[in-house]
Every structure is written in C-alpha cells, then in structure tokens.
N, C-alpha and C positions, 0 to 999 in steps of 0.2 A: 874640321868641319862637319857638324850634327846633320844629322836628318830627320829627318820623319817616315818611319817605319810602315804603308798603306801595308793590310794582312788583307784585305777583302780580298778572293778570288771573283775571276770572271764569272757569271752565270750559266753562260753558254756551255763552261763543263763547270759541274759538278760534283765537288769531292766527295760531296754525301747526300746519296742518293736518294736515301732514305728521309730525306731533309726538302727536296725538292718540291714537296706539294706546302710545302710552308709560304707562309703572304713575307713576302721581302718585310728585313727589319730596320728601321732608320739608323744610320751609322753617322756617331759624331762626329763631329773634327776636330782630332784631340787636342789637348791645348801643351801650350809648350814646352811644361815641365816634362812632357812624354816623349824626350828625344834621344837619337839612340847612334854609334857610328855605322856606317857605311860597310857592310863583310867585303872589304877587296884589299886586306892584308894579305904578307906571305903566310906568316904564322893561321889563319885561316885558310888560305890554299893547302898547306903541310896537313894539318887538322883534316881536311875531306880526305886529302888522297889516302891516309893510312883505313880510316872510316868506309872508304872504297874498298879500298884495296883486301881487308881483312870482313868485306860482304856485310858489314854492321847497318845496323838504324839506328837515329838518334833522336830522341824526343823536342832534342833545338831544333829538326830541322822539319818534323812530321805536327810537332804540335804549332812552329812556326813562332818559335821563340823569339822575340823580340831585343833579348841581352846576346846571340849567336856570334854575331861580329867582334864582340868582345871578347866573350869566353874562348872561341875557338882561338883568335889573336894569339892567345894564351897557353891551346892545345890543353885547352877544357873542353871534353865534351861529355853528355851522359847518354849516355847509351842504353836503347831500350830492347829489351829480349823478348823474344816469342815473336816476331814478326810485327809488322806494320799493320795488320789491320785487325782491329776491334770488334769483343762482341757487344760491344753495347753503344748507344749513340748519346751521348751524352749535350744537350745543349747550347755547352761553352766549348767543346774540347773540336780541334783542327783533325784527329787523329785519324784514320780509314774507320769504317764499318762495314762490317760484313764478317761472311767465312771464315776465318784464320787456316792456311794451309799447316801438315805435320811441325813441329817441334823439330829444328836443326840441332841432333846430336853433336855436331862440333862449335856449335855459337858457345859455350863455356872458354872452350881453347881459345876461339878468335877473339871475347872480350878482352880474355886474358894477354893475346900477343899485343890486341890493339892500348890497354892498358901501361905496357910494355914499353911499345915505340914512343908513344905519348909523352912520358915519362910525369904517368902522373901521382900523385903522392895521396894522394885523395879522389874514391873513385863515386860516380854514382849513378847504380842502375838502376831503370823502374822497367814496366812494361804495360802492354796492352793491356786488355782485360781478356781472359783466357777462359771463361766460362764453358767455352767446350772440354773444357779435359777436368780428370777426374779431383785432381790435388789443383785445380785453380790456377798452375802453372808453380806451387810453390818446391818443388823437389827441383826445376828448373833450375830455379834462382838459388838453391843452393848449390845445386853444378857449377854455375857461375862466380859464384862465392868461394868454393874451393880450387878453382880454375885459376882465379885469381888470386888466393891465395899461396898457391905454387909458384906461380910464376912470378909474383909482386911483394915479396913477404911484407915488406917494411910498407906498402899501401895501406892505407884503413880507406874499409871499406862502409858505402851506408846504400843502403836500397829505398827503396821509395814505389811501396807493393798497391797493386790493387786489394779489394777487400775477401779476394775467395771465396766471393760467393755465399762467403759462413759456412767452407767446407771444414769439416771437421777433421782434427791433426795437423792443417795446411800452416797456421798462423807457429804453431811448436817447428815444421820442419823448418821452416824459415830462420827461426832465431836459434835451433840448434847448429846451423851453421856458423854462427858465432858471426854477422853483420857489426861493425861497430857504433851504427845507428842507424835504426830502423823506421821511416817515416812511411806515414801514408797520409792523405790530405782528406780534408773534411771536404774541404773546395769551398764549401758554401752554409749559410743559416740552416737551421731544418724547415722551417718555412716555404725555402727555396728548394726542397729537393725534390719532390714530384714535376719541376718544370726545369733544370735545371740538370738533377744526375738523379734521374730518378729509376733508373737501374739499383740504385745503394741505398741504401739507408743508415739514417744519420746514426740513431745510437749503437747500432752495428757493425759502426768504423769507432765508435767510442770502445763497447764495449772489445774489438780488436787489439787497439793501444793499451787498452790498462790490461788486458792479457796477456802482453808481451813483458809489461812490469812483470805478473806477478810469475811468468818461466823465468825470467832473468833482472833481479830488478836490478843490477847495473848497467843493463844497456842501455844507451840513450836514446829516448823515442821524440819524434817530431813528426809535428802537422801542419796544416795549411791552408788557411782560405783566401780564397779572393772577395773586392769590394768592386761595386758599383755594378750590381745586381738587381738591386733595389730593396738589399736589406737593410734593418735599421741599426741605427747605433745599439739599443740597449740589445740587442739581437747577438750581434757580437763579443759584447760583455759575457752574454750566458755562456756564447761557444766555447771562451777563454777559461769560463767557473768549470764548464766539464770535462774541459780537456787538463786542466789544472789535479780535478778530480779524479783524471784516469792520470794523475802524474806525469804528464806529457812534459818533459825539460823545453825544447824548442821549439818557437811559433813563426810563422812564418806570412804576413799579408801582404795581399801585391791585390795592383790593378787588374782587372779583369779589361781582358781588350778582345775585338766582338774580329772572330775569324775571315768571318764572311756575313751577307744580308742575310743568309738560311738561318745562322745560328742565334742565341739568344742577346736583343741589342741591349749595349750598352744604358744602362739609368741615371748614369752620373759621371763624372769623372773627379775621385776625391783629391784635394789638393794634397801636398808634400807637409803639410802643415797639422793636417789629421791625422795622416800615419803617425806622426813623429809624437802627436800625443794621445793616440791605440798601443803604440811601443810603449809609453812612460806605464800607461796602466796597463798592461801585461806584466810588464817587468815588476809592479805593485804588486798583484796579483802572484808572485813569484817563480815565473816562468824565468830559467837560466841564463837563455839565448832568447834574443827576439829580434827578428830582422821586418819590417816593416817599409815598406816606401812604391813610391807607384811603379818601378820596373823589377823589386820583388820577386824572384821565382823561386822555387824546391829547392833551385841546385845551384841558385845564381851565386858566385862568394861561395860555395859550399864548403869546401877546404879551412877557409881563410875560418869560418863560420862556427865549424867542426872542433879547429884547435880551440877558438876563444871557450866557449861551452866545457870542452875539455877543462881549460884553465879555470871557470867560472866554477866547475864541480869541486876540482882540489882549491879553490880559496875559500870555501863552505866545508 
C-alpha cells in the first residue's frame, strides 16, 4: 500500500522560530506521482535503533525526506554530523536553525560504528552549516572520513558538504581525506538564491566544485538542484552548463516539497516526463551520471548510482 506523506507541520509548535513572522504560504495538494511507502518495516526499526544507540542525527529525519521508509528498510541512512542545528535559515530546508553546540569529538567513531553495524557498502555523510567554526567544520568531516576508513575499509564514502562560507583551506582539508565522491548541492538556479538560499552565493558553490577537481582531478564530484521553486527551464539548462564547466560528473534533480506553511511555497509540481527530458539533456551535455525524478534526493540510491558512475568512467 502507498500513502502520501504530508510533511506540513503544526504551526502551533514552529520548528523554525526565525520563520514564525512570515505569512503562511499556500500548500498545494501533492499529485498522484509523489507516493511513498509508510515507514513501518522491521528494517526501518532496526536502522532507527542503531542510529539512536550511537547518538547520531540523520538528514533523513531532520530534513523530512520522503524516501526514509524505503531507505531505512534497506538500512541505508545518511548521517548528518556536527549537530542538528544549522547556522543558516534557507527558505526550503527543514533542519533547525539556531546557535549550535560544541562539536562531539566522539562523533567520528560513532558514525564509523553505525556504518559497520548497518553493513553499509556505501555511506553518505552530510552536515548542517557550521559558520561559527573557524574552518566551517572541514576538519570534522576529515575526521569522520578517517574513522570510517579505519572501521570499514571496503566502504565507499560520499560527502555532501556545505560551502564552508568560503573559508580558506576548508575544501582542501576534505579532499585530502580522500572521500570517494564529493557532493555539494547548488539547490536552485541563481535568480532564486536571495529568496531560497540567502546565506550562500551561486558562483561560490560552482567555484567550490571546480576547486575539488583542481586538487584531485580523479575525484568524483556531484551536485543537485530542486525544481518547482519558480525557476525557468532555460535557467535549469544554464545550471547544467555551469556544472559541466566545473567538470562535475553527477547531477541530481528532484521535486521541491514544502516542509511547512512558513517555508517557500511549491510553485509547481513537475511531471515525471519533464524529469526524463531534463535527464536526456543532461546526459547530452556530458554528465556521466544523472538522477532526475520527482523523488530524487542526493543520497537516494547513492550506492547504486555511485557504482554506475564508476562504471561510466571506466567505459570512457
């Protein structure tokens, strides 16, 4: 049985105090093609228990990912390090905003242990923005990568990093730790940054991805955007060109889903055939791997997609 999960939150207990003064945005009814399984499996419960036992946060829960039931049933969790509180307040994001606490120095070992217990052959590690830290949290990312390597030598590692507020040496620190794939999402088209992602700069994010390839040309890079935020088709195509100019290997495109009435409204639900058309264009522009569908998310099917990405490079 499939159900439509509605992530709209009760306005009486706002998760985002900084958005409380904003007028309520309309909430569009989800179309039939956005359907997911309810998270009720035994695999889901086991994944939740391992995450809780190690005191970890996941972007699956904090961001209200619609794919959590499917992924956790397979014991695929995306770890969100450096706490559950972000120093930014993006209009699309469901992660809490505020002043984060001190870094947990034991967290790298806890992530490695959870990776081992879940039996992950491919692990995705992301984080909140930590603009309060001198390096934006880059050294903590490196420590997590090192701990996973020590505990799970055969596990491939994907990092999904923030922009580190353009802090000198941050990208270099993460790349030197040698993740298998470096992901940094653009999230939206340039014209929407001031309203959707006001704490970031589009070309700084492009430059970050370009810098990864300058440091290590063999490292796989990945980025993603959401559609349905009011962007124009030509703008999406321009993003593709900008990412290819930065030699990005893997592109993800998914439907934006509104976490609450205080978040940015969904301007349009993009039908599946338009996602297929965008994927065709992206491949024609030179991406080695493209994932584009209404429920595509950065870490959804990340392990299978990474295997295909490596095979595509080998075939070339």
